[in-house]
C-alpha positions as a Markdown table, in Angstrom:
| # | Residue | x | y | z |
|---|---|---|---|---|
| 1 | Met | 16.2 | 11.9 | 7.9 |
| 2 | Gly | 14.8 | 8.5 | 8.2 |
| 3 | Asp | 13.5 | 6.5 | 5.3 |
| 4 | His | 9.6 | 6.7 | 5.5 |
| 5 | Ser | 9.0 | 4.3 | 2.7 |
| 6 | Ile | 6.7 | 1.1 | 3.3 |
| 7 | Pro | 8.6 | -2.0 | 3.5 |
| 8 | Glu | 7.9 | -4.5 | 0.7 |
| 9 | Glu | 8.4 | -7.4 | 3.0 |
| 10 | Asn | 5.3 | -6.3 | 5.0 |
| 11 | Gly | 3.1 | -6.4 | 1.7 |
| 12 | Gly | 3.1 | -2.7 | 1.6 |
| 13 | Asp | 4.6 | -2.3 | -2.0 |
| 14 | Pro | 2.2 | 0.3 | -3.6 |
| 15 | Ser | 2.9 | -1.3 | -7.1 |
| 16 | Ser | 1.3 | -4.5 | -5.9 |
| 17 | Ser | -2.2 | -2.8 | -5.6 |
| 18 | Thr | -4.8 | -2.7 | -8.2 |
| 19 | Ala | -4.9 | 0.7 | -10.0 |
| 20 | Leu | -8.3 | 2.3 | -10.3 |
| 21 | Asp | -8.8 | 5.0 | -12.8 |
| 22 | Ile | -10.9 | 7.9 | -11.4 |
| 23 | Tyr | -11.9 | 11.1 | -13.2 |
| 24 | Pro | -12.7 | 14.6 | -11.9 |
| 25 | Leu | -16.3 | 15.8 | -11.0 |
| 26 | Ser | -15.8 | 18.6 | -13.7 |
| 27 | Cys | -15.9 | 15.8 | -16.4 |
| 28 | Tyr | -19.6 | 15.0 | -15.5 |
| 29 | Tyr | -22.9 | 16.8 | -15.9 |
| 30 | Phe | -25.4 | 17.0 | -13.0 |
| 31 | Gly | -28.9 | 17.7 | -13.4 |
| 32 | Ser | -32.4 | 16.9 | -11.9 |
| 33 | Arg | -35.7 | 15.7 | -12.8 |
| 34 | Asp | -39.4 | 15.7 | -11.1 |
| 35 | Ser | -39.5 | 14.6 | -7.6 |
| 36 | Val | -40.6 | 10.9 | -7.0 |
| 37 | Ser | -42.5 | 9.5 | -3.9 |
| 38 | Leu | -40.2 | 8.4 | -1.1 |
| 39 | Asn | -40.7 | 5.5 | 1.2 |
| 40 | Thr | -41.5 | 6.9 | 4.6 |
| 41 | Glu | -41.9 | 3.7 | 6.4 |
| 42 | Thr | -40.3 | 3.3 | 9.6 |
| 43 | Arg | -37.6 | 0.9 | 10.6 |
| 44 | Ala | -40.1 | -1.4 | 12.4 |
| 45 | Asp | -42.3 | -1.3 | 9.3 |
| 46 | Arg | -39.5 | -2.3 | 7.0 |
| 47 | Leu | -38.7 | -5.4 | 9.2 |
| 48 | Leu | -42.3 | -6.4 | 9.1 |
| 49 | Arg | -42.1 | -6.1 | 5.3 |
| 50 | Leu | -38.9 | -8.1 | 5.4 |
| 51 | Arg | -40.6 | -10.8 | 7.2 |
| 52 | Ala | -43.5 | -11.0 | 4.8 |
| 53 | Asn | -41.4 | -10.9 | 1.7 |
| 54 | Tyr | -39.1 | -13.7 | 3.1 |
| 55 | Asp | -42.2 | -15.9 | 3.9 |
| 56 | Ala | -43.2 | -15.4 | 0.2 |
| 57 | Val | -40.1 | -15.6 | -1.8 |
| 58 | Gly | -37.3 | -16.3 | 0.6 |
| 59 | Met | -34.1 | -14.2 | 1.5 |
| 60 | Arg | -34.1 | -10.8 | 0.0 |
| 61 | Ser | -31.0 | -10.0 | -2.4 |
| 62 | Cys | -29.7 | -6.6 | -2.8 |
| 63 | Val | -27.0 | -4.8 | -4.8 |
| 64 | Ala | -25.3 | -1.6 | -4.4 |
| 65 | Ala | -22.8 | 0.5 | -6.4 |
| 66 | Val | -19.5 | 1.8 | -5.2 |
| 67 | Ile | -18.7 | 4.8 | -7.5 |
| 68 | Val | -15.4 | 6.9 | -7.0 |
| 69 | Val | -14.5 | 10.3 | -8.3 |
| 70 | Val | -12.0 | 13.0 | -7.6 |
| 71 | Phe | -12.4 | 16.6 | -6.8 |
| 72 | Val | -10.0 | 19.0 | -8.6 |
| 73 | Ser | -11.9 | 22.2 | -9.3 |
| 74 | Gln | -14.7 | 24.4 | -8.2 |
| 75 | Asn | -17.0 | 23.7 | -11.1 |
| 76 | Tyr | -19.4 | 21.3 | -10.1 |
| 77 | Leu | -22.8 | 20.8 | -8.5 |
| 78 | Leu | -22.0 | 18.4 | -5.6 |
| 79 | Gln | -20.8 | 18.8 | -1.9 |
| 80 | Val | -17.1 | 18.0 | -1.6 |
| 81 | Glu | -14.6 | 18.8 | 0.9 |
| 82 | Leu | -10.9 | 18.0 | -0.1 |
| 83 | Phe | -9.0 | 18.8 | -3.0 |
| 84 | Lys | -7.6 | 16.0 | -5.0 |
| 85 | His | -9.0 | 13.3 | -2.6 |
| 86 | Pro | -11.0 | 10.3 | -3.7 |
| 87 | His | -14.9 | 10.8 | -3.1 |
| 88 | Leu | -17.7 | 8.2 | -3.0 |
| 89 | Leu | -21.1 | 9.1 | -4.7 |
| 90 | Leu | -23.9 | 8.9 | -2.4 |
| 91 | Leu | -27.8 | 9.5 | -2.6 |
| 92 | Gln | -29.2 | 11.5 | 0.2 |
| 93 | Val | -32.9 | 11.4 | 0.7 |
| 94 | Gln | -35.1 | 13.2 | 3.4 |
| 95 | Asn | -32.1 | 15.4 | 4.0 |
| 96 | Ser | -30.7 | 12.7 | 6.3 |
| 97 | Ile | -30.5 | 9.3 | 5.1 |
| 98 | Tyr | -27.3 | 8.3 | 2.9 |
| 99 | Arg | -27.6 | 5.4 | 0.6 |
| 100 | Leu | -25.4 | 3.7 | -2.0 |
| 101 | Pro | -27.2 | 3.7 | -5.4 |
| 102 | Gly | -28.7 | 0.2 | -5.9 |
| 103 | Gly | -31.7 | -2.0 | -4.8 |
| 104 | Arg | -33.5 | -5.1 | -4.6 |
| 105 | Val | -32.7 | -7.8 | -7.2 |
| 106 | Arg | -35.8 | -9.4 | -8.9 |
| 107 | Gln | -36.4 | -13.2 | -9.1 |
| 108 | Gly | -34.3 | -14.4 | -12.1 |
| 109 | Glu | -32.4 | -11.2 | -12.4 |
| 110 | Ser | -28.6 | -11.4 | -12.2 |
| 111 | Asp | -26.8 | -8.7 | -9.9 |
| 112 | Thr | -25.2 | -7.0 | -12.8 |
| 113 | Asp | -28.5 | -6.5 | -14.7 |
| 114 | Cys | -30.2 | -5.4 | -11.6 |
| 115 | Leu | -27.4 | -3.0 | -10.6 |
| 116 | Lys | -27.4 | -1.3 | -14.1 |
| 117 | Arg | -31.2 | -1.2 | -14.1 |
| 118 | Lys | -31.2 | 0.6 | -10.7 |
| 119 | Leu | -28.5 | 3.0 | -11.7 |
| 120 | Glu | -30.4 | 3.8 | -14.8 |
| 121 | Ser | -33.6 | 4.6 | -12.9 |
| 122 | Lys | -31.9 | 6.4 | -10.0 |
| 123 | Leu | -29.0 | 8.3 | -11.5 |
| 124 | Ser | -29.6 | 8.7 | -15.3 |
| 125 | Ala | -33.3 | 8.7 | -15.8 |
| 126 | Gly | -34.2 | 10.5 | -19.1 |
| 127 | Glu | -31.1 | 9.3 | -21.1 |
| 128 | Asp | -33.5 | 6.8 | -22.8 |
| 129 | Gly | -30.4 | 4.4 | -23.2 |
| 130 | Arg | -28.4 | 6.9 | -25.1 |
| 131 | Gly | -25.8 | 7.2 | -22.3 |
| 132 | Pro | -22.6 | 4.9 | -22.0 |
| 133 | Asp | -23.3 | 1.4 | -20.4 |
| 134 | Trp | -22.5 | 1.0 | -16.7 |
| 135 | Glu | -19.4 | -1.0 | -16.2 |
| 136 | Val | -20.0 | -3.0 | -13.2 |
| 137 | Gly | -16.9 | -4.5 | -11.7 |
| 138 | Glu | -16.1 | -6.9 | -9.0 |
| 139 | Cys | -18.0 | -7.6 | -5.9 |
| 140 | Leu | -16.2 | -5.8 | -3.1 |
| 141 | Gly | -18.1 | -7.3 | -0.2 |
| 142 | Met | -21.2 | -8.7 | 1.3 |
| 143 | Trp | -23.4 | -7.7 | 4.3 |
| 144 | Trp | -25.7 | -10.1 | 5.8 |
| 145 | Arg | -28.9 | -9.8 | 8.0 |
| 146 | Pro | -29.0 | -13.2 | 9.7 |
| 147 | Asp | -32.7 | -12.4 | 11.2 |
| 148 | Phe | -35.5 | -10.1 | 11.2 |
| 149 | Glu | -33.8 | -7.6 | 13.4 |
| 150 | Ser | -31.9 | -4.5 | 11.9 |
| 151 | Val | -28.5 | -5.7 | 12.7 |
| 152 | Leu | -26.3 | -6.2 | 9.5 |
| 153 | Tyr | -23.0 | -8.1 | 9.5 |
| 154 | Pro | -20.0 | -8.1 | 7.0 |
| 155 | Tyr | -19.9 | -11.9 | 7.2 |
| 156 | Leu | -22.4 | -14.7 | 7.5 |
| 157 | Pro | -22.3 | -16.2 | 11.1 |
| 158 | Pro | -21.4 | -20.0 | 10.8 |
| 159 | Asn | -24.7 | -20.8 | 12.9 |
| 160 | Ile | -27.0 | -19.2 | 10.4 |
| 161 | Lys | -28.3 | -21.3 | 7.8 |
| 162 | Arg | -31.4 | -19.2 | 6.5 |
| 163 | Pro | -30.3 | -15.6 | 6.4 |
| 164 | Lys | -33.0 | -13.0 | 5.7 |
| 165 | Glu | -31.1 | -10.5 | 3.4 |
| 166 | Cys | -27.8 | -10.0 | 1.8 |
| 167 | Thr | -26.5 | -7.0 | 0.1 |
| 168 | Lys | -23.5 | -7.0 | -2.4 |
| 169 | Leu | -21.4 | -4.2 | -3.0 |
| 170 | Tyr | -20.0 | -3.7 | -6.6 |
| 171 | Leu | -17.4 | -1.5 | -7.9 |
| 172 | Val | -18.9 | 0.5 | -10.7 |
| 173 | Lys | -16.2 | 2.2 | -13.1 |
| 174 | Leu | -17.1 | 5.6 | -14.5 |
| 175 | Pro | -16.4 | 6.5 | -18.2 |
| 176 | Pro | -14.7 | 9.9 | -18.8 |
| 177 | Ser | -18.0 | 11.7 | -19.3 |
| 178 | Arg | -21.6 | 10.9 | -18.2 |
| 179 | Arg | -24.8 | 12.6 | -17.2 |
| 180 | Phe | -26.1 | 12.2 | -13.9 |
| 181 | Ile | -29.9 | 13.0 | -13.5 |
| 182 | Val | -31.6 | 12.5 | -10.1 |
| 183 | Pro | -35.1 | 13.4 | -8.5 |
| 184 | Lys | -35.3 | 17.0 | -7.1 |
| 185 | Asn | -36.2 | 15.6 | -3.8 |
| 186 | Ser | -33.0 | 13.6 | -3.7 |
| 187 | Arg | -29.3 | 14.9 | -3.6 |
| 188 | Leu | -26.3 | 13.4 | -5.2 |
| 189 | Leu | -23.3 | 14.0 | -2.8 |
| 190 | Ala | -19.5 | 13.3 | -3.3 |
| 191 | Ile | -18.1 | 12.5 | 0.0 |
| 192 | Pro | -14.4 | 12.1 | 1.0 |
| 193 | Leu | -13.4 | 8.6 | 1.9 |
| 194 | Cys | -11.4 | 9.9 | 5.0 |
| 195 | Gln | -15.0 | 11.4 | 6.2 |
| 196 | Leu | -16.7 | 8.2 | 5.6 |
| 197 | His | -14.1 | 5.8 | 7.4 |
| 198 | Glu | -15.6 | 4.4 | 10.4 |
| 199 | Asn | -18.2 | 7.2 | 10.6 |
| 200 | Tyr | -20.9 | 4.7 | 11.6 |
| 201 | Glu | -23.1 | 7.1 | 13.4 |
| 202 | Thr | -23.6 | 9.3 | 10.3 |
| 203 | Tyr | -23.4 | 6.8 | 7.4 |
| 204 | Gly | -24.2 | 3.5 | 8.9 |
| 205 | Pro | -22.1 | 0.3 | 8.7 |
| 206 | Ile | -22.1 | -0.4 | 4.9 |
| 207 | Ile | -21.1 | 3.1 | 3.9 |
| 208 | Ser | -18.6 | 3.8 | 6.6 |
| 209 | Gly | -16.9 | 0.4 | 5.8 |
| 210 | Val | -16.6 | 1.2 | 2.2 |
| 211 | Pro | -12.9 | 3.0 | 2.4 |
| 212 | Gln | -11.6 | -0.3 | 3.9 |
| 213 | Leu | -13.0 | -2.3 | 1.0 |
| 214 | Leu | -11.1 | 0.0 | -1.6 |
| 215 | Ser | -7.8 | -0.2 | 0.5 |
| 216 | Lys | -6.4 | -2.7 | -2.1 |
| 217 | Tyr | -6.7 | 0.0 | -5.0 |
| 218 | Ser | -4.3 | 2.7 | -5.8 |
| 219 | Phe | -6.2 | 5.8 | -7.4 |
| 220 | Asn | -5.0 | 7.0 | -10.6 |
| 221 | Met | -6.6 | 10.6 | -11.2 |
| 222 | Val | -7.1 | 11.0 | -14.9 |
| 223 | Glu | -6.7 | 14.5 | -16.0 |
| 224 | Pro | -9.5 | 15.5 | -18.7 |
């Protein structure tokens, strides 16, 4: 039989990747809280708001969390599909819109502080600061909106001097245990990375591009 190992001279040595510890879903508690009002504006309305905000304060800056877990048992409250496969945590609103947890950065606020604030409000409301701190890691990638149209790019075109929006994706590492509390009119889902890959139609360009951003990591499943 042939040797199917990845040649080191081609940069395929698995030992050269960065190890990322991920924990089973069974390590975490998932609960719900009262529903919150959802933004029902259309895409056209959102772009009009983006234009107004840009005129007032300049480029809109957003942050989003990339949180990876692994599925190893049936004792969980989330939708998952593949056994012992890395899954990405996503929020689903209105039963159709998928989002990475995160949001807009306030003026004078750091990316890290904003992301921790958004994670507290969207994923662990009710903890009153008693839960473990969110560990925000490196920036995995950036998406740009060059103009007021809806198209996003994973790079800033060189001819664009005044982009209208920038979204930064940060790796967020989970501790061995945590409580996730989300509004009843939202769902917290764990979606296999292989299902997200290049699935632009369902998840949009940012989420479907996450598996590629994580390609430099080797996943180390930590048994509870």
